[in-house]
VEXKE-922585 format. One line per field, with one value per residue (C-alpha): residue number from 1; y, x, z. Coordinates in steps of 0.1 Angstrom, whole numbers, plus 2048, in hexadecimal, padded with zeros to 3 digits. Layout:
BEGIN
resi <- c(NUM|...)
v <- c(Y|...)
u <- c(X|...)
w <- c(Z|...)
***
This chain:
BEGIN
resi <- c(1|2|3|4|5|6|7|8|9|10|11|12|13|14|15|16|17|18|19|20|21|22|23|24|25|26|27|28|29|30|31|32|33|34|35|36|37|38|39|40|41|42|43|44|45|46|47|48|49|50|51|52|53|54|55|56|57|58|59|60|61|62|63|64|65|66|67|68|69|70|71|72|73|74|75|76|77|78|79|80|81|82|83|84|85|86|87|88|89|90|91|92|93|94|95|96|97|98|99|100|101|102|103|104|105|106|107|108|109|110|111|112|113|114|115|116|117|118|119|120|121|122|123|124|125|126|127|128|129|130|131|132|133|134|135|136|137|138|139|140|141|142|143|144|145|146|147|148|149|150|151|152|153|154|155|156|157|158|159|160)
v <- c(DB5|DA8|D8A|D80|D5D|D5C|D5E|D48|D2C|D2E|D2F|D11|D01|D03|CFF|CDF|CE1|CEA|CCD|CB3|CB8|CCB|CF0|CF0|D12|D05|CE8|CFB|D18|CFD|CEF|D15|D1E|D39|D45|D38|D5A|D65|D48|D57|D79|D74|D5F|D75|D8F|D7B|D73|D9C|DA6|D8C|D76|D5A|D5E|D4A|D30|D11|CEA|CDA|CBA|C9F|C99|C76|C6A|C77|C67|C82|C74|C8A|CAA|CC4|CEB|CFB|D17|D31|D50|D69|D8E|DA2|DBC|D9F|D89|D90|D91|D69|D5C|D66|D52|D33|D33|D31|D0C|CF1|CDB|CF6|CF6|D17|D31|D4F|D65|D63|D7C|D69|D5D|D6B|D5F|D37|D3C|D50|D4A|D5E|D4B|D28|D11|CF1|CDA|CB9|C9A|C72|C70|C86|C83|C92|CAF|CB3|CB7|CD2|CE4|CE7|CFB|D14|D1A|D25|D39|D4B|D52|D69|D72|D54|D53|D2F|D13|CF6|CDD|CCF|CAE|CA5|C87|C82|C95|CB2|CB4|CD6|CE8|D0B|D23|D19|D27|D28|D2A|D46)
u <- c(5F2|610|617|635|64C|636|614|622|62D|607|5F9|60E|609|5DE|5DD|5D2|5BB|5BA|5C3|5A6|5AD|599|5B0|5BA|5C7|5DD|5EF|5F6|601|617|625|634|63C|627|60C|5E7|5DB|5F5|5EA|5C6|5CE|5E1|5C9|5AD|5C1|5C6|5A3|598|5B3|5A5|5C4|5AE|588|57C|585|569|564|563|550|555|52E|52D|53D|525|50A|4FD|4FE|4E8|4F7|4EB|4F4|4D1|4CD|4B1|4AA|4A0|494|4B7|4A4|49E|4BF|4D5|4B9|4AD|4CF|4D9|4B6|4C0|4E5|4DB|4C7|4DB|4D7|4EA|50F|514|4FA|50D|4FC|510|50B|4ED|4FB|4DD|4C9|4D5|4DD|4C4|4CE|4DE|4DC|4ED|4EC|4FA|4E1|4EA|4D3|4D6|4C3|4B3|48E|49D|4B2|48C|47B|498|491|46C|477|48D|472|45E|476|47A|454|44A|46D|474|471|485|496|4AD|4C5|4E8|4F2|514|520|543|555|571|58C|587|5A6|5AE|5C7|5EA|606|61F|647|653)
w <- c(F11|F14|F2A|F3B|F40|F5F|F4B|F2F|F4A|F5C|F38|F2E|F4F|F47|F28|F27|F41|F64|F7D|F89|FAD|FCB|FC9|FA7|FA6|FC4|FB1|F97|FAB|FBD|F9C|F91|FB2|FB5|FCB|FC8|FC8|FB2|F9A|F99|F96|F78|F6C|F71|F61|F44|F3D|F42|F2A|F12|F0E|F1F|F14|F2D|F47|F47|F4C|F29|F30|F19|F16|F03|F25|F38|F21|F0D|EEC|EDB|EDB|EBE|EB5|EB7|E9E|EA5|E8F|EAB|EAA|EAD|EC6|EDC|ED2|EF6|F0D|EFC|EFB|F1D|F24|F13|F1B|F3D|F3A|F4A|F2C|F13|F16|F02|EF1|EDD|EBC|E9D|E7E|E66|E40|E32|E1B|E24|E48|E5D|E7E|E99|EBA|EC0|EDC|EE1|EF5|EFF|F08|F0B|EE9|ECD|EE1|EFA|EEB|ED8|EFA|F05|EE4|EE9|F09|EF8|EE0|EFC|F08|EE6|EE2|ECA|EBC|EB4|E8C|E80|E8F|E86|E99|E8D|E9E|EA5|E96|EA6|EC4|EBE|ED1|EE2|EEE|F01|EFE|EEE|EF1|ECD|ECC|ED0)
***
């Protein structure tokens, strides 16, 4: 998809995040001198075309008291991976869940889910909940705990 000058202005206006106001799309529209409906339609079109992958909240879990954050990794049967991943991703303590190819023989895991908790005991308890969902499809699992906060950024336009 080719993006026009208005799309570029819209992406530039939102690339650091949406404004934290009750009506963020209206605020962006006012800044760009566009109707709110056009802002929303353009963002939808950019998302549907793949220019924008998603529009989502990216909270700072540490500021929310969630200091034990772990990427749980699961080796589940391929035939059940999509269905199980959807169930795990729907859990309120999982911020993101996705499938990745295995890197055998060293890395057998194909399902990844980021779990947030106030301490490692809480995260371990939440992993137990996930194990129950995965049931007989689960073959192995592990967890990798965060040791520092990585800066998260959205789409950035280059010069040109």
